[in-house]
C-alpha positions in Angstrom: -11.9 -9.0 -3.8 -8.4 -10.4 -4.3 -6.3 -10.6 -1.2 -2.5 -10.7 -1.3 -0.2 -11.4 1.7 2.9 -9.3 1.9 5.5 -10.4 4.4 7.9 -7.8 5.8 10.9 -8.5 7.9 11.3 -5.0 9.3 9.2 -3.1 11.9 7.4 -1.2 9.1 7.5 -0.3 5.4 6.5 3.0 4.0 3.4 3.1 1.8 5.2 4.2 -1.3 7.8 1.4 -0.9 5.1 -1.1 -0.3 3.4 -0.2 -3.6 6.7 -0.8 -5.4 7.5 -3.9 -3.4 4.1 -5.5 -4.2 4.3 -4.6 -7.9 1.3 -2.2 -7.8 3.6 0.6 -8.9 6.6 0.3 -11.2 8.5 3.3 -9.9 8.6 5.6 -6.9 7.1 8.4 -9.0 4.2 6.1 -9.9 3.6 5.2 -6.3 3.7 8.9 -5.3 1.1 9.7 -8.0 -1.2 6.9 -7.0 -1.1 8.0 -3.3 -1.4 11.7 -4.2 -4.6 10.9 -6.2 -6.2 9.2 -3.2 -6.4 5.8 -4.8 -5.2 3.9 -1.7 -7.1 3.0 1.4 -5.2 2.2 4.6 -7.4 0.6 7.2 -10.7 2.4 6.7 -9.3 5.8 5.4 -8.1 7.1 2.1 -4.4 7.8 2.6 -2.5 10.7 1.0 0.8 10.3 2.9 3.4 8.4 0.9 5.6 8.0 4.0 2.8 6.4 6.0 4.3 3.6 8.1 2.6 0.3 7.3 3.1 -2.4 9.9 2.3 -6.1 10.3 -1.5 -6.5 10.6 -2.3 -3.5 8.5 -4.5 -3.8 5.4 -4.0 -1.7 2.3 -6.9 -1.7 -0.2 -6.7 -0.6 -3.9 -10.3 -0.1 -4.9 -9.8 0.4 -8.7 -8.3 -3.2 -8.9 -10.3 -4.6 -6.0 -7.2 -5.9 -4.3 -6.2 -5.9 -0.6 -2.7 -6.2 0.6 -2.5 -7.9 4.0 0.8 -7.2 5.7 2.3 -10.1 7.7 
């Protein structure tokens, strides 16, 4: 599994914005579709909420590319 650290300077970042910020989605529409299809795991659960607040210490996993985003 590939692990990528993402540093945020705010209290949180919304999941769809995180996907765009990290380069895993090119546009907001792409991010929305990825989340809607259940292709993202936040913590230990598949997440379908594009506005999910992701905070420092959270882990976001993308199974199809075996990559984990570690939020710092």
